[in-house]
C-alpha positions as CSV (number, residue, x, y, z in Angstrom):
1,M,0.2,0.2,-0.1
2,K,3.2,2.5,0.7
3,K,4.4,1.6,-2.0
4,E,1.4,2.5,-4.6
5,H,1.5,5.6,-2.2
6,I,4.9,6.7,-3.1
7,A,4.5,5.4,-6.9
8,I,1.3,8.2,-7.3
9,S,3.4,10.7,-5.5
10,L,6.5,10.3,-7.9
11,G,3.9,10.2,-10.9
12,I,2.2,13.2,-9.7
13,M,5.5,15.4,-8.9
14,C,7.6,13.7,-12.5
15,F,4.0,15.6,-14.2
16,I,4.4,19.0,-12.3
17,L,8.2,18.4,-13.3
18,T,7.5,17.9,-16.9
19,F,5.0,21.0,-17.0
20,A,7.4,23.0,-15.2
21,I,9.9,22.7,-17.7
22,S,7.7,22.8,-20.4
23,I,6.4,26.3,-19.7
24,Q,9.9,26.9,-18.7
25,I,11.1,26.2,-22.6
26,R,8.2,28.1,-23.8
27,T,9.1,31.1,-21.6
28,V,12.5,31.0,-23.1
29,K,11.4,30.6,-26.8
30,N,9.1,33.6,-26.3
31,S,12.3,35.3,-24.9
32,N,14.1,34.6,-27.6
33,L,12.0,35.7,-30.1
34,T,11.1,38.6,-28.5
35,V,14.7,40.0,-28.6
36,S,15.4,38.6,-32.2
37,Q,12.6,40.9,-33.4
38,S,13.8,43.8,-31.1
39,Y,17.1,43.3,-32.5
40,E,15.9,43.1,-36.2
41,E,14.2,46.3,-35.5
42,N,16.7,48.1,-34.3
43,N,18.7,47.7,-36.8
44,L,16.2,48.4,-39.8
45,R,16.0,51.5,-37.9
46,A,19.9,52.0,-38.2
47,E,19.6,51.5,-41.9
48,V,16.8,53.8,-42.4
49,L,18.5,56.3,-40.4
50,K,22.0,55.8,-41.8
51,Y,20.5,56.3,-45.7
52,K,18.7,59.0,-44.5
53,E,21.6,60.9,-43.3
54,R,23.1,60.0,-47.0
55,Y,20.4,61.1,-48.7
56,D,20.8,64.7,-46.3
57,N,24.6,64.9,-47.1
58,A,24.2,64.0,-50.9
59,Y,21.2,67.0,-51.1
60,N,23.3,69.5,-49.2
61,E,26.2,69.1,-51.6
62,L,24.0,69.3,-54.8
63,E,22.8,72.2,-53.0
64,K,26.1,74.0,-52.7
65,L,27.3,72.7,-56.5
66,E,24.3,74.0,-57.6
67,K,25.0,77.9,-55.8
68,D,28.5,77.6,-57.2
69,L,27.5,76.8,-60.7
70,E,24.8,79.8,-60.0
71,E,28.0,82.0,-58.9
72,E,30.2,80.8,-61.9
73,R,27.4,81.5,-64.4
74,K,26.9,85.1,-62.9
75,E,30.7,86.1,-63.0
76,A,30.8,84.6,-67.0
77,S,27.5,86.2,-68.0
78,T,28.6,90.0,-66.4
79,E,31.0,91.5,-69.4
80,D,28.5,89.1,-72.2
81,T,25.2,90.1,-73.1
82,E,24.3,86.8,-74.8
83,L,25.4,84.6,-71.9
84,K,23.5,87.2,-69.6
85,N,20.3,86.5,-71.6
86,L,21.1,82.7,-71.7
87,E,21.4,83.3,-67.7
88,E,17.9,84.9,-67.5
89,Q,16.4,82.5,-69.6
90,I,18.0,79.7,-67.2
91,K,16.1,81.3,-64.3
92,K,13.2,81.8,-65.9
93,G,12.8,78.1,-66.7
94,N,13.9,77.0,-63.2
95,K,11.1,79.1,-61.8
96,I,8.7,77.6,-64.3
97,I,9.5,73.9,-64.0
98,G,9.5,74.6,-59.9
99,F,13.5,74.2,-59.5
100,T,13.5,77.6,-57.6
101,E,12.0,78.6,-54.4
102,V,9.4,81.2,-54.9
103,K,7.6,83.9,-53.0
104,G,4.8,86.1,-53.8
105,P,1.0,87.0,-53.0
106,G,-1.4,84.5,-53.1
107,V,-4.0,82.0,-51.0
108,T,-3.4,79.4,-48.4
109,L,-6.2,76.3,-48.9
110,T,-6.4,73.9,-46.0
111,L,-8.7,70.8,-46.5
112,S,-9.3,68.2,-43.7
113,D,-12.2,65.3,-43.6
114,S,-15.6,65.9,-42.5
115,K,-16.3,66.6,-38.6
116,I,-19.9,64.5,-39.3
117,P,-20.2,61.8,-36.9
118,T,-20.4,58.6,-38.9
119,G,-23.1,57.1,-37.4
120,S,-25.3,60.1,-38.2
121,A,-28.2,60.1,-40.8
122,L,-26.8,62.7,-42.8
123,V,-24.3,59.9,-44.0
124,G,-24.3,57.8,-46.9
125,D,-21.0,56.4,-48.4
126,L,-18.6,56.8,-45.6
127,N,-15.9,57.7,-48.2
128,D,-17.6,60.7,-48.9
129,L,-16.5,62.1,-45.3
130,L,-12.7,61.9,-46.4
131,V,-10.1,63.8,-48.7
132,H,-9.0,61.7,-51.9
133,D,-6.5,61.8,-54.6
134,M,-9.3,63.3,-56.9
135,D,-10.3,66.1,-54.9
136,V,-6.9,67.5,-54.2
137,L,-6.4,66.8,-57.6
138,S,-9.4,69.0,-58.9
139,V,-8.7,72.1,-56.2
140,I,-5.1,71.9,-58.2
141,N,-6.6,72.1,-61.5
142,E,-9.0,74.8,-60.7
143,L,-6.4,76.6,-59.0
144,K,-4.3,76.6,-62.4
145,N,-6.8,77.6,-64.0
146,A,-7.3,80.8,-62.1
147,G,-3.9,81.6,-62.9
148,A,-2.0,79.8,-59.8
149,E,2.0,80.5,-61.0
150,A,2.9,77.8,-58.2
151,I,1.6,75.7,-56.1
152,S,2.4,73.4,-53.1
153,I,1.0,70.8,-51.2
154,N,2.1,70.3,-47.6
155,D,5.3,72.1,-48.8
156,Q,5.4,69.7,-51.4
157,R,6.2,71.4,-54.9
158,V,3.3,70.6,-57.3
159,I,5.5,70.4,-60.8
160,P,3.9,69.1,-64.4
161,T,5.4,65.7,-63.5
162,S,3.9,65.5,-59.9
163,S,1.7,62.5,-59.6
164,I,-1.1,62.7,-56.8
165,V,-2.3,58.7,-55.7
166,C,-4.5,58.0,-53.0
167,G,-3.8,55.5,-50.3
168,G,-6.2,54.7,-47.5
169,N,-6.3,58.3,-45.4
170,I,-3.3,59.4,-47.3
171,I,-2.4,60.7,-50.6
172,T,1.4,60.3,-52.4
173,I,2.5,63.3,-54.3
174,N,6.0,63.4,-55.5
175,G,7.0,59.9,-53.6
176,E,6.0,61.3,-50.1
177,R,3.2,60.3,-48.2
178,I,1.1,62.7,-46.4
179,G,-1.7,62.9,-44.9
180,V,-4.6,65.4,-43.6
181,P,-4.7,68.5,-43.0
182,F,-4.0,69.3,-46.9
183,V,-2.6,72.6,-46.8
184,I,-2.1,74.1,-50.5
185,K,-0.2,77.3,-51.0
186,A,-0.6,78.9,-54.3
187,I,1.1,82.0,-55.7
188,G,-1.4,84.5,-57.8
189,L,-3.5,86.8,-58.0
190,P,-5.1,86.3,-54.4
191,E,-8.6,87.5,-56.0
192,Q,-8.7,85.5,-59.0
193,L,-7.4,82.5,-57.0
194,A,-10.0,83.0,-54.2
195,A,-12.9,82.6,-56.5
196,L,-12.4,79.1,-55.9
197,S,-14.7,79.1,-52.9
198,R,-17.4,80.5,-55.4
199,P,-21.1,79.2,-54.8
200,G,-21.2,76.2,-56.9
201,G,-17.6,76.1,-56.7
202,Y,-15.7,72.6,-56.0
203,L,-14.8,73.7,-52.6
204,S,-18.9,74.5,-52.3
205,I,-19.1,70.7,-53.5
206,L,-16.8,69.2,-50.6
207,S,-18.6,71.6,-48.1
208,D,-21.6,70.0,-48.8
209,Y,-20.7,66.4,-47.8
210,G,-19.0,68.4,-44.4
211,I,-15.1,68.6,-46.0
212,V,-13.4,71.2,-44.0
213,T,-12.1,73.9,-46.4
214,D,-10.3,77.3,-45.2
215,L,-9.1,79.7,-47.7
216,K,-7.4,82.5,-46.6
217,K,-6.0,85.4,-49.1
218,E,-1.9,85.8,-48.1
219,E,-0.1,89.0,-48.6
220,S,2.9,87.0,-49.2
221,I,3.7,82.8,-49.1
222,T,6.6,81.0,-49.8
223,I,6.9,78.0,-51.5
224,P,9.8,75.7,-51.5
225,K,11.3,74.5,-55.1
226,Y,11.0,70.8,-56.1
227,S,13.9,68.6,-54.8
228,G,13.7,65.6,-56.8
229,V,14.9,64.8,-60.2
230,I,13.0,65.0,-63.4
231,K,13.9,62.3,-65.9
232,F,12.8,61.8,-69.5
233,E,13.0,58.2,-70.7
234,Y,10.7,58.7,-73.8
235,A,10.9,62.8,-74.8
236,K,14.1,63.2,-76.9
237,T,15.3,67.0,-78.0
238,I,14.8,67.6,-81.8
239,N,18.5,69.4,-83.0
240,K,17.9,71.9,-85.5
């Protein structure tokens, strides 16, 4: 009888010991997995920071070279009328395509998602409460039609090759992901650009859906230059 009790006791002890060991092994595995994931995340973060530092250094170097080149062009064109005219054409071209920071009067327009509660009886399609890429594109087109000479979205310069693509609750412009509020700046005649808020205009349509629109005339705004690279793969220069 005692032997049976001893055997049962030993069996229970073995079961408890086995269970405890299995829990310990699982805990160690989970701990190692967490450490491994944390190590990989730290490595990825370090790589991203490294590439960002390289990009910043390269961009600063490019800006320095551009300034040096501009100084050399100025010196070369001082006594040469033809070179001076070419220099003016280069400046004008850079201003048109967006390679120069510009300043002047205009408007600032802020677009934000609707504040109408999603459970409201006024809400049909929830997508109607959000600002989409097509909304931004429509506003940009209206500003261009109103004579805007330079436009930016959240400090991203809009140039002829800029693409605006929707991705959930953000849009991508010039390869950069930006979210609401979308702050659109445009340089031009303020009174003319402000006509965007006319009754029946696109801003009026957005307001009907509860989209928040705030349009302000500005005496002076600054729009940054385009910092990317324009690459033509198919359009070739015709030599006459």
